[in-house]
C-alpha positions in Angstrom: -18.6 11.1 31.8 -21.4 10.1 29.4 -25.1 10.7 29.7 -27.6 7.8 30.0 -29.6 7.3 26.8 -32.6 6.2 28.9 -32.9 9.8 30.2 -32.7 11.5 26.8 -36.3 12.7 27.1 -35.8 14.3 30.5 -35.2 18.1 31.1 -31.6 17.8 32.4 -30.3 15.3 30.0 -26.8 15.9 28.7 -25.9 17.7 31.9 -23.3 16.3 34.2 -23.3 17.0 38.0 -20.1 16.3 39.9 -21.4 15.3 43.4 -18.6 15.7 45.9 -21.2 16.4 48.6 -21.3 14.9 52.1 -24.3 13.6 53.9 -26.0 16.9 54.6 -26.2 17.7 50.9 -26.5 14.2 49.3 -30.1 14.7 48.3 -29.4 17.7 46.1 -27.7 15.8 43.3 -30.2 12.9 43.6 -33.0 15.3 42.7 -31.0 16.6 39.7 -30.4 13.0 38.6 -34.1 12.3 38.9 -34.6 15.0 36.3 -32.2 13.3 33.9 -28.7 14.7 34.8 -25.8 12.3 34.9 -24.6 12.5 38.5 -21.0 11.4 39.2 -20.7 10.7 42.9 -17.2 11.1 44.3 -16.9 9.2 47.6 -14.2 7.9 49.9 -12.6 4.5 49.0 -14.2 3.0 52.1 -17.6 4.4 51.1 -19.4 7.6 52.1 -21.1 8.1 55.4 -24.5 7.1 54.1 -23.2 3.6 53.2 -22.3 3.1 56.8 -25.6 4.4 58.2 -28.4 2.1 59.1 -31.0 0.7 58.8 -29.7 -2.0 56.5 -31.4 -4.5 54.2 -32.6 -7.4 56.3 -30.9 -5.8 59.3 -27.5 -7.0 58.0 -24.8 -4.2 58.0 -22.8 -3.6 54.9 -21.7 -0.7 52.6 -24.0 -2.1 49.8 -26.9 -2.7 52.2 -27.6 0.7 53.6 -31.1 2.1 53.1 -30.0 5.7 53.4 -27.5 5.0 50.6 -30.3 3.4 48.5 -32.4 6.6 48.9 -29.8 9.4 48.5 -27.4 7.8 46.0 -29.9 6.0 43.8 -29.1 6.5 40.1 -25.7 8.0 40.6 -22.4 6.8 39.3 -19.8 6.0 42.0 -16.2 7.0 41.7 -14.3 5.9 44.8 -11.0 7.8 45.7 -8.5 8.0 48.5 -9.6 11.5 49.5 -6.6 11.9 51.8 -4.3 11.7 48.7 -3.4 14.9 46.9 -3.5 12.9 43.7 -7.2 12.1 44.3 -7.9 15.9 44.2 -6.1 16.1 40.9 -8.5 13.5 39.6 -11.4 15.5 41.0 -10.1 18.7 39.3 -10.1 16.9 36.0 -13.7 15.6 36.6 -14.9 19.1 37.7 -13.5 20.7 34.6 -15.8 18.5 32.5 -18.9 18.9 34.6 -21.7 21.5 34.3 -22.1 22.0 38.0 -20.1 20.9 41.0 -21.7 20.4 44.4 -19.1 20.7 47.3 -19.4 19.1 50.7 -20.9 21.1 53.5 -18.2 20.1 56.0 -14.8 20.7 54.4 -11.5 19.9 56.1 -7.9 19.5 54.9 -7.6 18.9 51.2 -11.3 19.5 50.5 -11.2 22.9 52.2 -8.1 23.9 50.1 -9.6 22.6 46.9 -12.9 24.5 47.2 -11.4 27.9 48.0 -12.6 30.3 45.3 -9.2 30.9 43.7 -8.2 27.3 43.6 -11.5 26.0 42.3 -11.5 28.6 39.5 -8.0 27.5 38.5 -9.0 23.8 38.6 -12.3 24.2 36.8 -12.6 27.6 35.1 -16.1 28.6 34.1 -17.7 25.8 36.0 -20.6 26.5 38.4 -20.0 25.7 42.1 -22.6 25.1 44.8 -20.9 25.5 48.1 -23.1 24.7 51.1 -22.1 25.9 54.6 -23.6 26.3 58.0 -24.1 30.0 57.8 -22.5 32.8 55.7 -20.1 34.0 58.4 -19.3 30.5 59.8 -17.8 27.5 58.2 -17.9 25.2 61.2 -18.6 21.6 61.9 -22.4 21.1 62.4 -25.1 18.5 62.7 -28.7 18.3 61.7 -29.7 19.2 65.3 -27.5 22.3 65.2 -29.1 23.4 61.9 -32.6 22.9 63.3 -31.8 25.0 66.3 -30.1 27.7 64.4 -33.0 28.0 62.0 -35.5 28.4 64.8 -37.3 25.1 64.6 -36.6 24.1 68.2 -38.2 27.3 69.4 -41.4 26.4 67.6 -41.8 22.6 67.7 -43.7 21.0 70.5 -45.2 22.4 73.6 -44.0 24.8 76.2 -44.2 22.3 79.0 -42.2 19.7 77.2 -38.6 19.5 75.9 -38.1 20.7 72.3 -39.0 18.3 69.5 -36.2 17.5 67.0 -38.0 16.7 63.7 -37.4 13.2 62.4 -35.6 12.5 59.1 -32.8 15.1 59.2 -35.0 18.0 58.2 -32.1 20.5 58.2 -30.1 18.3 55.8 -33.1 18.0 53.5 -33.7 21.7 53.5 -30.0 22.4 52.7 -30.2 19.9 49.9 -33.3 21.4 48.4 -31.8 24.9 48.5 -28.6 23.5 47.0 -30.5 21.8 44.1 -32.2 25.1 43.4 -28.8 26.8 43.4 -27.5 24.3 41.0 -30.5 24.9 38.7 -29.7 28.7 38.9 -26.2 28.0 37.7 -27.4 25.8 34.9 -29.8 28.6 33.7 -26.9 31.1 33.9 -24.7 28.9 31.8 -27.5 28.2 29.2 -27.9 32.0 28.9 -24.2 32.3 27.9 -23.2 33.9 31.2 -20.5 32.6 33.5 -22.3 30.6 36.2 -20.0 31.5 39.1 -20.4 30.2 42.7 -23.4 30.1 45.0 -23.0 29.7 48.8 -26.0 28.0 50.4 -26.6 28.6 54.1 -28.2 25.8 56.1 -29.5 28.3 58.7 -31.3 30.2 56.0 -32.6 27.0 54.4 -34.1 25.9 57.6 -35.8 29.3 58.0 -37.9 28.3 55.0 -39.7 25.8 57.2 -39.8 28.2 60.2 -41.7 30.7 58.1 -44.5 28.1 57.6 -44.9 28.0 61.4 -44.2 31.7 62.1 -45.9 33.6 59.2 -45.0 37.2 59.4 -48.7 38.1 58.8 -49.6 36.9 62.3 -47.5 39.6 63.8 -49.2 42.2 61.7 -52.6 40.8 62.4 -52.3 39.8 66.1 -49.1 41.4 67.4 -48.1 37.9 68.6 -44.5 36.7 68.6 -43.4 33.1 67.9 -43.5 30.7 70.8 -43.1 27.0 71.5 -46.7 26.3 70.4 -46.1 28.1 67.1 -47.5 31.7 67.1 -48.7 31.5 70.7 -51.1 28.7 69.6 -52.6 30.8 66.8 -53.4 27.7 64.8 -54.5 25.6 67.7 -53.7 21.9 68.1 -54.1 19.9 64.8 -53.0 16.4 65.7 -55.5 14.1 67.4 -55.9 10.4 68.2 -58.9 8.6 66.7 -61.0 5.9 68.3 -58.8 3.1 66.9 -55.7 4.6 68.5 -54.3 6.0 65.2 -53.5 9.7 64.6 -54.7 12.3 62.1 -54.3 15.9 61.4 -57.6 17.8 61.4 -57.2 21.6 60.7 -60.0 24.1 61.1 -59.4 26.2 58.0 -61.7 29.1 58.6 -63.9 28.6 55.5 -64.4 25.0 56.5 -65.4 25.5 60.1 -69.1 25.7 59.3 -68.9 22.3 57.7 -67.2 20.8 60.8 -69.8 22.5 63.0 -72.7 20.9 61.1 -70.9 17.5 61.2 -70.3 17.8 64.9 -74.0 18.6 65.3 -75.0 15.5 63.4 -72.8 13.2 65.5 -73.5 14.6 69.0 -76.9 16.3 68.4 -75.5 19.7 69.4 -75.8 22.5 66.9 -74.2 25.1 69.2 -71.2 25.7 66.9 -73.4 26.4 63.9 -74.9 29.5 65.6 -73.5 32.9 66.5 -71.0 33.8 67.9 -69.2 30.8 66.5 -69.5 32.0 62.9 -67.1 34.8 63.8 -63.4 34.0 63.0 -62.0 36.2 65.7 -64.3 34.8 68.3 -63.1 31.3 67.3 -59.5 32.5 67.5 -60.1 33.5 71.2 -61.8 30.1 71.8 -58.9 28.0 70.5 -58.6 25.9 73.6 -62.3 25.1 73.6 -62.2 24.2 69.9 -59.3 21.9 70.6 -61.4 20.1 73.2 -64.4 19.5 71.0 -62.2 18.4 68.1 -60.4 15.9 70.4 -63.8 14.6 71.5 -65.0 14.4 67.9 -61.9 12.5 66.6 -62.2 10.0 69.5 -65.7 9.1 68.4 -64.7 7.5 65.1 -62.0 5.4 63.5 -59.4 7.3 61.5 -60.4 6.0 58.1 -64.0 6.9 58.6 -63.0 10.4 59.9 -60.7 11.1 56.9 -63.0 9.8 54.3 -66.0 11.8 55.5 -64.0 14.9 56.3 -62.7 15.1 52.8 -66.2 14.6 51.3 -67.2 17.6 53.4 -64.3 19.8 52.3 -62.6 19.6 55.7 -58.8 19.4 55.8 -58.1 16.0 57.4 -55.1 13.7 56.6 -53.6 10.7 58.3 -50.5 10.8 60.4 -48.8 7.8 58.8 -46.4 5.3 60.2 -43.8 3.8 57.9 -46.1 0.8 57.3 -48.9 3.2 56.4 -46.8 4.9 53.9 -45.6 1.7 52.3 -49.2 0.6 51.8 -50.7 3.9 51.0 -53.2 3.4 48.2 -52.5 6.8 46.6 -48.7 6.1 46.4 -49.4 2.6 45.1 -51.8 3.8 42.4 -49.2 6.4 41.2 -46.4 3.8 41.0 -44.3 5.5 43.6 -42.8 2.2 44.8 -41.2 0.2 42.0 -39.3 -3.1 41.8 -35.6 -2.6 41.0 -32.9 -5.1 40.4 -29.9 -4.4 42.8 -27.1 -6.4 41.3 -24.7 -6.1 44.3 -27.4 -7.8 46.5 -28.4 -10.3 43.7 -32.0 -9.3 44.6 -35.0 -7.3 43.5 -36.2 -4.7 45.9 -39.0 -2.1 46.0 -37.4 1.4 45.8 -38.8 4.9 45.6 -39.1 6.6 42.3 -38.6 10.4 41.9 -41.6 12.5 43.1 -41.8 14.2 39.8 -44.7 13.3 37.5 -44.8 14.8 34.0 -46.8 14.5 30.8 -43.4 14.5 29.0 -41.4 11.9 30.8 -41.9 8.9 33.2 -40.0 8.8 36.5 -38.6 5.4 37.3 -36.9 4.1 40.4 -33.2 3.5 40.1 -30.7 1.2 41.8 -27.8 2.6 43.9 -24.3 2.1 42.6 -21.8 -0.3 44.0 -18.8 1.3 45.6 -16.4 2.3 42.8 -18.6 0.7 40.2 -18.1 3.5 37.7 -14.5 4.6 38.6 -12.8 3.2 35.5 -15.5 4.3 33.1 -15.7 7.8 34.4 -12.0 8.4 34.4 -11.5 7.1 30.9 -14.4 9.3 29.6 -12.7 12.2 31.4 -9.6 11.7 29.3 -7.4 9.5 31.4 -5.6 6.9 29.4 -5.7 3.2 30.4 -2.2 3.4 31.6 -3.0 6.4 33.8 -6.0 4.7 35.2 -4.1 1.5 35.9 -1.4 3.5 37.7 -3.9 5.3 39.9 -5.5 2.0 40.8 -2.1 0.5 41.6 -1.2 3.5 43.8 -4.5 3.1 45.8 -5.7 6.5 44.7 -8.7 5.0 42.8 -10.8 2.2 44.0 -12.7 0.3 41.3 -15.0 -2.7 41.4 -17.5 -4.4 39.2 -21.1 -4.6 40.6 -20.4 -8.1 41.9 -22.9 -9.8 44.2 -22.3 -8.9 47.8 -22.2 -11.7 50.3 
């Protein structure tokens, strides 16, 4: 396992992350790789679950065409193994012993469960840090993103009391688990750099999701208002923030207390009504009691203009207003375009150049670049040889079907 010379200037260069994670945790190692770490992705010989998940490039299914795979596995090295074979786990043990941190799958069964028991992993990779995600600390069950969202409290807070619960798009629970796992990996890296044994960190999905719940259910509201969380957040403490504009698009307009006076003046200019610039509307607690009324005038206001005009003028006036963007809006967002967030990348297995996402990190010391995803088993031979396997041993493993290897040939 060798590091990439192109990442030599980045903060995690020379570090190797062995990524044995499954779909709920795949983003964790991607983030570490974006900071310069060499990420060795161990996946099943038939491809990991992300490769089989749509949508696909041009709508054509294929393990090299999955857009989730492009996002979560970009920049990683792919080692494809028959994970039902005990010999494959001997290979994983050899790779783990040469890594800096290992990220385990969140859903472990059979051989994976046995391999990642504390005693067995310590024998296989003594002194190597292990990030072990799980559903919750006292439960190591099967789970889905929906279960994680529910267990973390999001279904109780998302949406409105009269409607069914809202399941956030984009597998939010998986992303939160991945973020917490990436932070855990960094903690292990710091421990090792300080000369201490890094050990093992368990990361609870339920607790990770609670991070987002706290944003909707800030503890201070209980102390201030003696109000418990409800379907509309803290009993509608914040009021409605999403509104349609005149052109049928949506925006978020939030009445941050210090900015309400600016909104009241603007409202008066548009409708010739200066009511909200006068007492008692200058009192924050009065406005809190009038949340339903404020929602009504805000909806009226937003319906009077197109979204772009609303957002441009609101931001000039110091009012918090941002667009609720569609996928098309995001792809054409001038801010993201100006910062080079979308970059052309050559994907050899598709014999094509595609626009992919670079890392979200921007630094004065390094430049983030978008990276291609690996072909299935593209790095199997290289990684095993670097890990100390002889050519004869590698050939025998390939012959036995334990290792799957391929060149990044053009996919049909």
